[in-house]
C-alpha positions in Angstrom: -103.9 -112.9 -28.8 -103.2 -112.7 -32.7 -99.3 -112.5 -33.6 -98.3 -109.5 -35.4 -101.6 -107.2 -34.0 -100.6 -104.2 -32.3 -102.8 -105.4 -29.4 -100.5 -104.9 -26.0 -99.0 -108.6 -25.1 -99.7 -110.1 -21.5 -96.5 -109.3 -20.7 -96.8 -105.4 -21.7 -100.8 -105.3 -20.3 -101.4 -103.6 -17.3 -103.1 -106.0 -14.5 -105.7 -104.6 -12.5 -107.1 -105.5 -9.1 -110.6 -106.9 -9.4 -113.0 -107.5 -6.4 -115.8 -109.8 -6.1 -118.6 -110.3 -3.6 -121.5 -112.5 -3.6 -124.9 -110.9 -4.3 -127.9 -111.1 -2.0 -129.6 -113.7 -5.1 -126.9 -115.8 -5.5 -124.8 -114.4 -7.5 -121.6 -112.8 -7.9 -120.9 -108.4 -8.6 -117.4 -107.7 -9.7 -115.8 -103.9 -9.9 -112.3 -102.8 -10.1 -111.1 -100.1 -7.2 -108.5 -98.6 -10.6 -111.5 -98.0 -13.1 -114.5 -96.2 -12.1 -117.7 -97.4 -13.6 -115.9 -100.5 -14.7 -118.7 -103.5 -13.8 -119.5 -107.2 -14.1 -121.9 -110.1 -12.9 -121.8 -113.4 -13.1 -124.0 -116.4 -12.1 -120.7 -118.2 -10.6 -117.2 -117.0 -9.5 -115.7 -118.2 -13.0 -118.2 -116.1 -15.1 -118.0 -113.5 -13.1 -114.5 -112.9 -13.6 -114.7 -113.9 -17.5 -117.2 -111.4 -17.5 -114.9 -108.7 -15.3 -112.2 -109.2 -18.2 -114.7 -108.3 -20.5 -115.6 -105.6 -19.1 -112.2 -103.9 -18.3 -111.1 -104.6 -21.6 -114.2 -103.2 -23.2 -113.4 -99.9 -20.8 -109.9 -99.7 -21.4 -111.1 -99.8 -25.5 -113.3 -96.9 -24.9 -111.3 -94.9 -23.0 -108.6 -94.9 -25.7 -111.4 -94.4 -28.4 -112.0 -91.3 -26.7 -108.9 -90.1 -26.3 -108.9 -90.1 -22.4 -106.1 -91.4 -20.5 -105.7 -94.8 -18.8 -105.5 -94.7 -15.1 -102.6 -96.8 -14.4 -102.8 -99.8 -11.8 -102.6 -98.8 -8.1 -103.7 -101.5 -5.8 -101.8 -104.3 -5.7 -103.1 -106.4 -3.4 -106.2 -108.1 -2.2 -106.6 -109.9 1.8 -109.3 -112.2 2.8 -109.7 -111.3 6.3 -111.4 -113.6 8.7 -112.6 -112.2 11.9 -113.4 -113.4 15.4 -117.5 -114.0 15.4 -119.1 -111.6 17.7 
């Protein structure tokens, strides 16, 4: 972020939960429960997360430009559950 810009600071920026899933082809796909339609893909976890950060920024910018409300984050945690083998 550029000092003095009108962009939100990291402290003021909302934090959106993302879900990353492994794809059949070995890559990864991500989506944000609070931002319907906001998705990203990557060949690695790191690339997928990076692409999702950019997708969220682009999505929020588009909402603002169109005068649409920016949904507040509601999802606050994710848990990976391991179940016993059947």
